[in-house]
KOLNU-577008 format. One record per residue (C-alpha): residue in three letters; residue number from 1; x, y, z. Coordinates in steps of 0.25 Angstrom, whole numbers, plus 5000, padded with zeros to 4 digits. Layout:
<rec residu="ALA" num="NUM" c1="X" c2="Y" c3="Z"/>
...
// end
This chain:
<rec residu="MET" num="1" c1="5001" c2="4999" c3="5000"/>
<rec residu="HIS" num="2" c1="5004" c2="5014" c3="4997"/>
<rec residu="VAL" num="3" c1="5000" c2="5029" c3="4999"/>
<rec residu="ALA" num="4" c1="5001" c2="5035" c3="4984"/>
<rec residu="TRP" num="5" c1="4999" c2="5051" c3="4982"/>
<rec residu="GLY" num="6" c1="4996" c2="5056" c3="4967"/>
<rec residu="VAL" num="7" c1="5004" c2="5068" c3="4964"/>
<rec residu="ASP" num="8" c1="5008" c2="5078" c3="4954"/>
<rec residu="GLY" num="9" c1="5022" c2="5079" c3="4951"/>
<rec residu="ILE" num="10" c1="5027" c2="5065" c3="4955"/>
<rec residu="ASP" num="11" c1="5042" c2="5069" c3="4950"/>
<rec residu="ASP" num="12" c1="5042" c2="5082" c3="4960"/>
<rec residu="ALA" num="13" c1="5037" c2="5073" c3="4970"/>
<rec residu="PHE" num="14" c1="5046" c2="5062" c3="4971"/>
<rec residu="LYS" num="15" c1="5056" c2="5073" c3="4972"/>
<rec residu="SER" num="16" c1="5052" c2="5079" c3="4983"/>
<rec residu="LEU" num="17" c1="5047" c2="5067" c3="4991"/>
<rec residu="GLN" num="18" c1="5063" c2="5063" c3="4987"/>
<rec residu="SER" num="19" c1="5070" c2="5075" c3="4992"/>
<rec residu="ASN" num="20" c1="5062" c2="5076" c3="5005"/>
<rec residu="GLY" num="21" c1="5068" c2="5064" c3="5007"/>
<rec residu="ASN" num="22" c1="5057" c2="5052" c3="5005"/>
<rec residu="GLN" num="23" c1="5064" c2="5041" c3="4999"/>
<rec residu="MET" num="24" c1="5058" c2="5036" c3="4985"/>
<rec residu="ARG" num="25" c1="5054" c2="5024" c3="4978"/>
<rec residu="GLY" num="26" c1="5065" c2="5028" c3="4965"/>
<rec residu="ASP" num="27" c1="5071" c2="5039" c3="4958"/>
<rec residu="ALA" num="28" c1="5058" c2="5046" c3="4953"/>
<rec residu="PRO" num="29" c1="5044" c2="5043" c3="4951"/>
<rec residu="ALA" num="30" c1="5042" c2="5030" c3="4943"/>
<rec residu="VAL" num="31" c1="5030" c2="5025" c3="4933"/>
<rec residu="SER" num="32" c1="5020" c2="5016" c3="4938"/>
<rec residu="PRO" num="33" c1="5015" c2="5005" c3="4931"/>
<rec residu="PHE" num="34" c1="5001" c2="5012" c3="4931"/>
<rec residu="GLY" num="35" c1="5010" c2="5025" c3="4924"/>
<rec residu="TYR" num="36" c1="5008" c2="5034" c3="4934"/>
<rec residu="LYS" num="37" c1="5021" c2="5038" c3="4941"/>
<rec residu="THR" num="38" c1="5024" c2="5035" c3="4956"/>
<rec residu="ALA" num="39" c1="5034" c2="5040" c3="4966"/>
<rec residu="ASN" num="40" c1="5036" c2="5030" c3="4979"/>
<rec residu="ILE" num="41" c1="5042" c2="5035" c3="4992"/>
<rec residu="GLU" num="42" c1="5049" c2="5024" c3="4999"/>
<rec residu="THR" num="43" c1="5042" c2="5019" c3="5011"/>
<rec residu="GLU" num="44" c1="5054" c2="5022" c3="5020"/>
<rec residu="SER" num="45" c1="5051" c2="5036" c3="5017"/>
<rec residu="SER" num="46" c1="5036" c2="5035" c3="5021"/>
<rec residu="HIS" num="47" c1="5037" c2="5027" c3="5034"/>
<rec residu="GLY" num="48" c1="5032" c2="5014" c3="5027"/>
<rec residu="ILE" num="49" c1="5022" c2="5019" c3="5018"/>
<rec residu="HIS" num="50" c1="5023" c2="5019" c3="5002"/>
<rec residu="PHE" num="51" c1="5019" c2="5032" c3="4997"/>
<rec residu="GLN" num="52" c1="5018" c2="5034" c3="4981"/>
<rec residu="LEU" num="53" c1="5016" c2="5046" c3="4973"/>
<rec residu="ALA" num="54" c1="5008" c2="5045" c3="4959"/>
<rec residu="GLU" num="55" c1="5006" c2="5053" c3="4947"/>
<rec residu="GLY" num="56" c1="5000" c2="5052" c3="4935"/>
<rec residu="GLU" num="57" c1="4987" c2="5042" c3="4930"/>
<rec residu="PRO" num="58" c1="4989" c2="5028" c3="4927"/>
<rec residu="ALA" num="59" c1="4990" c2="5024" c3="4914"/>
// end
């Protein structure tokens, strides 16, 4: 289970989270199998909770 937020400007959000000390999964947002961009905060940075950002419409 995870908590996800829909955002505009996921690339900027990723950089902001990373620059504020959050451990992010990967070096940049990825494209999901459904066609939208995702960014994930590693659980070590979020007290064990899986947080995800998503941008775009599923293909």
